[in-house]
C-alpha positions in Angstrom: -33.6 147.3 -1.3 -30.4 146.9 -3.2 -28.2 143.9 -2.4 -25.3 145.8 -0.7 -22.7 143.2 -1.7 -23.2 144.4 -5.3 -22.4 148.0 -4.4 -20.0 147.7 -1.5 -17.9 144.8 -2.8 -16.9 144.0 -6.4 -18.2 141.5 -8.9 -15.6 140.1 -11.2 -18.3 139.9 -13.9 -18.3 143.7 -14.3 -16.8 145.0 -17.5 -16.1 148.7 -18.1 -16.6 149.7 -21.8 -15.0 153.0 -23.0 -17.2 154.6 -25.7 -15.3 157.9 -26.0 -14.2 157.5 -29.6 -17.7 156.3 -30.8 -20.1 158.5 -28.8 -17.6 161.3 -28.4 -17.0 161.2 -32.1 -20.5 162.3 -32.7 -19.5 165.7 -31.3 -16.6 166.4 -33.6 -17.3 164.2 -36.7 -14.7 161.8 -35.3 -11.8 164.2 -35.9 -9.7 163.8 -32.8 -6.3 165.5 -32.1 -3.2 163.8 -33.4 -2.2 160.9 -31.1 -5.5 161.0 -29.3 -6.6 157.4 -30.2 -3.3 155.9 -29.3 -3.1 157.8 -26.0 -6.6 156.7 -25.1 -5.8 153.1 -25.9 -2.8 153.2 -23.6 -4.8 155.0 -20.8 -7.5 152.3 -21.0 -4.9 149.5 -20.7 -3.3 151.1 -17.7 -6.7 152.0 -16.1 -7.9 148.4 -16.4 -10.8 149.2 -18.7 -12.1 146.0 -20.3 -13.4 147.1 -23.7 -12.6 150.1 -25.9 -15.0 151.0 -28.6 -13.2 152.5 -31.6 -16.3 153.9 -33.4 -18.8 152.8 -36.0 -18.5 150.4 -38.9 -20.3 152.9 -41.1 -21.2 152.2 -44.7 -18.8 154.2 -47.0 -21.5 154.2 -49.7 -23.8 156.1 -47.3 -21.2 158.4 -45.6 -18.5 160.5 -47.3 -15.1 159.3 -46.0 -13.8 162.8 -46.6 -16.2 164.4 -44.1 -15.5 162.2 -41.1 -12.5 161.0 -39.2 -11.4 157.3 -39.3 -13.4 156.2 -36.2 -16.6 156.6 -38.2 -15.5 153.6 -40.3 -13.2 151.6 -38.0 -11.2 150.0 -40.8 -9.2 147.1 -39.4 -5.9 148.5 -40.6 -6.6 151.8 -38.8 -7.2 149.9 -35.5 -4.1 147.8 -36.0 -2.0 150.9 -36.5 -3.0 151.8 -32.9 -3.2 148.5 -31.0 -0.7 146.4 -33.0 -1.4 142.8 -31.9 -3.2 144.1 -28.8 -1.3 141.8 -26.5 -3.3 143.1 -23.5 -6.4 142.3 -21.5 -8.3 145.1 -23.2 -10.7 144.0 -25.9 -11.7 146.0 -28.9 -15.2 146.9 -29.9 -17.0 148.6 -32.8 -20.6 149.5 -33.4 -22.7 148.3 -36.3 -25.7 150.7 -36.6 -28.6 148.8 -38.3 -29.4 150.4 -41.7 -26.1 152.4 -41.7 -23.6 149.6 -42.1 -22.7 147.1 -44.8 -21.9 144.3 -42.3 -21.6 141.5 -44.8 -18.9 143.4 -46.7 -17.1 145.5 -44.0 -17.1 143.1 -41.0 -14.5 140.5 -41.8 -14.3 137.1 -40.0 -12.9 137.6 -36.4 -9.8 135.6 -37.4 -8.9 138.5 -39.8 -9.8 141.4 -37.5 -8.5 143.0 -34.3 -12.1 143.6 -33.2 -13.5 141.3 -30.5 -17.0 142.7 -29.9 -19.6 144.0 -32.4 -22.2 146.2 -30.7 -25.4 146.1 -32.9 -27.5 149.3 -32.4 -31.1 149.4 -33.4 -34.5 150.8 -32.6 -37.4 148.6 -31.6 -38.8 148.6 -35.2 -35.5 147.3 -36.5 -35.3 144.1 -34.4 -35.5 141.6 -37.3 -32.7 143.5 -39.1 -30.6 143.6 -35.9 -31.0 139.8 -35.5 -29.6 139.3 -39.0 -26.5 141.4 -38.2 -26.1 139.6 -34.8 -26.3 136.2 -36.5 -23.8 137.1 -39.2 -21.3 138.5 -36.7 -21.7 135.6 -34.3 -21.0 133.2 -37.2 -17.9 135.2 -38.0 -16.6 134.6 -34.4 -17.4 137.9 -32.7 -18.9 138.6 -29.3 -22.1 140.5 -29.9 -24.4 142.9 -28.1 -27.8 144.4 -29.0 -28.1 148.0 -28.0 -31.8 148.9 -28.2 -32.0 152.7 -28.5 -34.7 155.1 -27.3 -36.2 152.6 -24.9 -38.0 155.4 -23.0 -40.3 155.9 -26.0 -41.3 152.2 -26.4 -44.3 150.4 -25.0 -43.4 147.7 -22.4 -45.3 145.1 -24.5 -43.2 145.9 -27.5 -40.0 145.8 -25.5 -40.9 142.4 -24.1 -41.5 141.0 -27.6 -38.2 142.5 -28.8 -36.3 141.0 -25.9 -37.8 137.6 -26.5 -36.8 137.7 -30.1 -33.3 138.9 -29.5 -33.0 136.4 -26.6 -33.4 133.6 -29.1 -30.5 134.9 -31.1 -26.8 134.2 -30.4 -26.3 137.6 -28.9 -24.2 137.7 -25.8 -25.3 141.0 -24.2 -28.6 142.9 -24.0 -28.0 146.6 -23.6 -30.3 149.1 -21.8 -29.9 152.4 -23.7 -31.3 155.6 -22.2 -30.8 157.5 -25.5 -32.7 160.6 -24.4 -31.4 160.8 -20.8 -35.0 160.8 -19.6 -35.0 157.7 -17.3 -34.9 158.2 -13.5 -33.1 155.7 -11.2 -36.3 154.3 -9.8 -37.5 153.7 -13.4 -34.2 152.2 -14.3 -34.6 149.7 -11.5 -37.8 148.5 -13.2 -36.2 148.4 -16.6 -33.4 146.3 -15.2 -36.0 143.9 -13.8 -37.6 143.6 -17.2 -34.3 143.1 -19.1 -33.1 140.7 -16.3 -36.1 138.5 -16.8 -35.2 137.8 -20.4 -31.4 137.7 -19.7 -32.1 134.9 -17.2 -34.4 133.1 -19.5 -31.9 133.1 -22.4 -28.6 133.2 -20.4 -27.5 136.6 -21.6 -25.5 139.3 -19.9 -26.8 142.9 -19.4 -25.3 146.3 -20.2 -26.1 149.9 -19.6 -25.5 153.0 -21.8 -26.7 156.2 -20.2 -27.0 159.8 -21.3 -26.6 162.8 -19.0 -29.5 165.1 -20.0 -30.8 165.2 -16.4 -27.4 164.7 -14.7 -28.4 161.1 -14.1 -26.0 159.0 -16.3 -23.8 158.1 -13.4 -26.7 157.5 -11.0 -28.4 155.3 -13.4 -25.2 153.3 -14.1 -24.8 152.8 -10.3 -28.4 151.7 -10.1 -27.7 149.1 -12.8 -24.6 147.9 -10.9 -26.8 147.2 -7.9 -29.3 145.4 -10.1 -26.8 143.0 -11.5 -25.9 144.7 -14.8 -22.4 143.7 -15.8 -21.4 145.8 -18.8 -21.0 149.5 -18.0 -20.5 152.1 -20.7 -18.6 155.3 -19.9 -16.7 158.1 -21.7 -13.8 160.3 -20.5 -15.1 163.6 -19.2 -18.6 162.3 -20.2 -17.8 163.2 -23.8 -20.7 162.1 -26.1 -23.6 163.2 -28.2 -25.4 166.2 -26.7 -25.3 166.0 -22.9 -22.8 163.2 -23.0 -22.6 160.0 -21.0 -21.6 158.5 -17.7 -18.1 159.9 -17.0 -15.3 157.3 -17.0 -13.5 159.0 -14.1 -16.6 158.9 -11.9 -17.2 155.2 -12.7 -13.6 154.1 -12.1 -13.7 156.0 -8.8 -16.8 154.2 -7.7 -16.0 150.6 -8.7 -14.4 148.6 -5.9 -12.5 146.2 -8.0 -8.7 146.9 -7.4 -8.0 146.1 -11.1 -9.4 149.6 -12.0 -7.0 152.5 -11.6 -8.3 156.1 -11.9 -4.8 157.7 -12.1 -4.3 157.0 -15.9 -7.7 158.4 -16.5 -6.8 161.6 -14.7 -3.6 161.9 -16.7 -5.4 161.4 -20.0 -8.0 164.0 -19.1 -5.3 166.5 -18.2 -3.2 165.8 -21.4 -6.0 165.3 -24.0 -9.6 165.9 -22.9 -9.1 169.4 -21.3 -7.0 170.8 -24.2 -9.6 169.5 -26.7 -12.4 171.1 -24.8 -10.5 174.3 -24.5 -9.9 174.3 -28.3 -13.7 174.7 -28.7 -15.1 171.2 -29.0 -18.5 171.4 -27.2 -20.3 168.7 -25.3 -21.9 168.0 -21.9 -24.9 169.0 -19.8 -26.7 172.2 -20.5 -30.2 173.6 -20.1 -31.3 172.7 -23.6 -30.4 169.0 -23.1 -32.2 169.0 -19.7 -35.4 170.2 -21.4 -35.3 167.5 -24.1 -34.6 164.9 -21.4 -37.5 166.1 -19.3 -39.8 165.9 -22.3 -38.4 162.5 -23.4 -37.4 163.9 -26.8 -34.5 163.1 -29.1 -31.8 165.7 -28.5 -31.5 166.7 -32.1 -33.2 170.1 -31.4 -30.9 170.8 -28.5 -27.9 169.8 -30.6 -29.0 172.3 -33.2 -29.6 174.9 -30.5 -26.0 174.4 -29.3 -24.4 174.5 -32.7 -26.2 177.8 -33.4 -24.9 179.2 -30.1 -28.4 180.2 -29.1 -29.1 181.5 -25.6 -32.8 182.0 -25.8 -33.8 179.1 -23.6 -37.3 180.3 -23.1 -38.0 180.5 -26.8 -36.4 177.0 -27.2 -38.7 175.6 -24.5 -41.7 177.1 -26.3 -40.6 175.6 -29.6 -40.2 172.1 -28.3 -43.4 172.2 -26.3 -45.3 173.8 -29.2 -46.3 176.7 -27.0 -47.1 180.1 -28.6 
């Protein structure tokens, strides 16, 4: 039974993290309409959002800068052009994807950067490499999180070992990531218990990043709120890779803390998200994403199906289940 005070009241520990530019950028190669990033920053400030993730710290030796928008690389000068001195309560985040970033070169000391939080993303097999990034960023003065991707494909024994290793690092937040949108709320409750065991042992905070393949991103996020998870990821109009994420507007509407204000979110959606969607940028729940979520598969096949504008869902189902 959930502790009702965690759902009916508000916990000041809760932090809302906007991942629109980062996860949403995977949909359009990080090319957003003119003025989008600035308007999003201002909307987040007005809405009371706690963190705004500007994108990835991608390695320019691995990724062609001419093929992606600036949020793929999150240069400090690019962020400063938008936030200035950021004399607000909103903190700035960026993601360091293990194996795809040059963190020693591209992540400067915190004293020289507008970024506050470095979110280190990794798979279970990359935990030692992730710890190296976390330790480097912590020494440079950043808050850090470890976002373990594709949890639904991992063995519980492996997850426990990973959490124990990461727990001994200087990381601040352990993130539950439902990469494939395949976890159900009752399963999420057990995942929260598992992560909570190590968070308590090592005095870490917990976060949730959900995907919407089965229309459960919001439900799973609420589940985590009731289980004491503090850092809640969301994106405007659920914009994100494939089926997208927990929608910012639904989350702000749910949270009871009066610091959060849904009106600026509605304004931003009207002025920027809807026109971008109407221009042809595609994201969000659809049958192909449901199928990969049900099968606990990476959505890359569904993303390809979407890009090819296919409508043969039965053939797609046969393909991903290897049926003849």
